[in-house]
C-alpha positions as CSV (number, residue, x, y, z in Angstrom):
1,M,227.9,36.5,-30.0
2,T,229.7,39.9,-29.6
3,S,231.9,40.5,-26.6
4,K,231.1,43.3,-24.2
5,I,233.5,46.2,-24.3
6,T,235.0,46.4,-20.8
7,T,237.0,49.6,-20.6
8,A,236.8,53.1,-21.8
9,T,240.0,52.7,-23.7
10,E,238.7,49.7,-25.6
11,A,235.5,51.7,-26.4
12,L,237.5,54.6,-27.6
13,N,239.8,52.4,-29.8
14,T,236.7,50.7,-31.3
15,L,235.2,54.1,-32.1
16,N,238.4,55.5,-33.4
17,Q,239.0,52.5,-35.7
18,G,235.7,53.0,-37.6
19,A,236.1,56.8,-38.0
20,P,238.4,57.9,-40.8
21,L,240.1,61.3,-40.6
22,C,238.1,63.6,-42.8
23,D,240.6,66.4,-43.3
24,A,244.3,66.7,-42.3
25,G,243.8,70.3,-41.1
26,A,241.7,71.5,-38.2
27,I,238.5,73.3,-39.1
28,F,237.5,73.7,-35.5
29,E,239.5,75.7,-32.9
30,I,239.1,76.2,-29.2
31,A,240.5,79.5,-27.9
32,D,242.3,80.0,-24.6
33,N,239.1,81.4,-23.0
34,G,237.1,78.3,-24.1
35,D,235.3,79.9,-27.1
36,W,234.8,77.5,-30.1
37,Y,235.4,78.6,-33.7
38,Y,234.5,76.9,-36.9
39,R,236.5,78.1,-39.9
40,G,237.2,81.4,-38.1
41,G,233.7,82.2,-37.1
42,K,232.6,81.9,-33.4
43,L,230.2,79.1,-32.8
44,P,227.0,79.7,-30.8
45,L,227.1,78.2,-27.3
46,K,224.5,75.5,-28.1
47,F,226.8,74.2,-30.9
48,S,229.9,74.3,-28.8
49,K,228.1,72.3,-26.1
50,L,226.9,69.8,-28.7
51,F,230.3,69.3,-30.3
52,A,232.0,69.0,-26.8
53,S,229.9,65.9,-26.3
54,I,231.9,64.1,-29.1
55,L,235.3,65.8,-28.3
56,H,238.2,63.3,-27.5
57,R,241.9,63.7,-26.9
58,I,244.0,60.9,-28.3
59,E,247.8,61.0,-27.9
60,G,247.7,64.8,-27.2
61,Q,245.6,65.7,-30.3
62,Y,241.9,66.7,-30.1
63,Y,239.3,65.2,-32.4
64,L,235.5,65.4,-32.9
65,I,234.6,61.7,-33.4
66,T,231.4,60.2,-34.6
67,P,230.9,56.6,-35.8
68,V,231.5,57.7,-39.4
69,E,234.1,60.5,-39.3
70,K,236.8,62.2,-37.3
71,L,237.8,65.9,-37.5
72,K,240.9,67.5,-36.0
73,V,240.3,70.3,-33.5
74,N,243.0,72.9,-32.8
75,V,243.1,73.6,-29.0
76,L,245.2,76.7,-28.1
77,S,245.5,75.9,-24.4
78,E,243.1,73.5,-22.7
79,A,239.9,72.2,-24.3
80,L,237.5,73.4,-21.6
81,V,237.5,76.2,-19.1
82,I,236.0,75.5,-15.6
83,V,233.9,78.4,-14.3
84,D,232.5,76.8,-11.2
85,Y,233.1,73.7,-9.0
86,D,231.5,72.1,-6.0
87,A,233.5,70.0,-3.6
88,K,231.4,67.2,-2.2
89,Q,231.7,65.7,1.2
90,A,232.9,62.4,-0.2
91,G,235.9,64.1,-1.7
92,S,234.6,64.2,-5.3
93,F,234.1,67.3,-7.3
94,E,231.4,68.5,-9.8
95,V,232.7,71.1,-12.3
96,T,230.9,73.3,-14.8
97,T,232.5,74.6,-17.9
98,S,232.2,78.0,-19.7
99,I,230.0,76.3,-22.4
100,G,227.7,74.7,-19.7
101,T,228.9,71.1,-19.7
102,E,229.1,69.4,-16.3
103,H,231.7,66.8,-15.3
104,E,232.5,64.8,-12.2
105,L,235.9,64.1,-10.7
106,A,236.3,61.3,-8.2
107,S,238.9,63.1,-6.0
108,F,241.2,66.0,-5.5
109,D,243.9,63.9,-7.2
110,G,242.4,64.9,-10.6
111,F,243.8,68.4,-10.2
112,T,247.3,69.5,-11.3
113,V,248.4,72.7,-9.6
114,M,251.0,74.8,-11.4
115,D,252.3,78.3,-10.7
116,D,250.1,79.9,-13.4
117,K,247.2,77.5,-13.7
118,I,245.3,74.6,-12.3
119,T,244.3,71.9,-14.8
120,L,242.2,68.7,-14.4
121,Q,241.8,65.5,-16.4
122,L,238.3,64.8,-17.5
123,E,236.7,61.9,-19.4
124,K,237.7,61.0,-23.0
125,G,241.2,62.3,-22.3
126,L,240.1,65.9,-22.1
127,V,242.1,68.5,-20.2
128,A,240.4,71.5,-18.6
129,K,241.7,74.5,-16.7
130,L,240.2,76.6,-13.9
131,N,239.3,80.2,-14.9
132,R,240.9,83.0,-12.9
133,A,238.1,83.2,-10.2
134,C,238.1,79.4,-9.7
135,F,241.9,79.3,-9.6
136,Y,242.1,81.8,-6.7
137,R,239.1,80.2,-4.9
138,F,240.8,76.7,-5.2
139,I,244.1,78.1,-3.9
140,N,242.4,79.7,-0.9
141,E,240.3,76.6,-0.1
142,F,242.8,73.8,-0.7
143,I,246.4,75.1,-1.0
144,A,246.9,78.1,1.2
């Protein structure tokens, strides 16, 4: 009988163990503005969104991981750019990225405020940043 995987870290480690690194170099790149590139050519939004579903950050490095392979991704700043957020009454947040993915944060504590940007930790170790409009809106609503 197989044991049930109890934590996200164990699940990620299990997935990572079965996925050999296909190429030492990164063939995907995510630009500062959140655009995805494959071998220098910009990916259509639907492919960026698809690949984002298998994007992981492990020990500071980004990878696309499937059960059979793992590819490095070069991320110039943060992996995702937040273009909208909704603060819920319970203190949680729903955020939307520039490629149309949606994520939930349990609380305000997920945000890190710096002088020049606001970042947040998402699932699978991913780091996102607020775009300029969200940055100023967030400062006005929660900091000022």
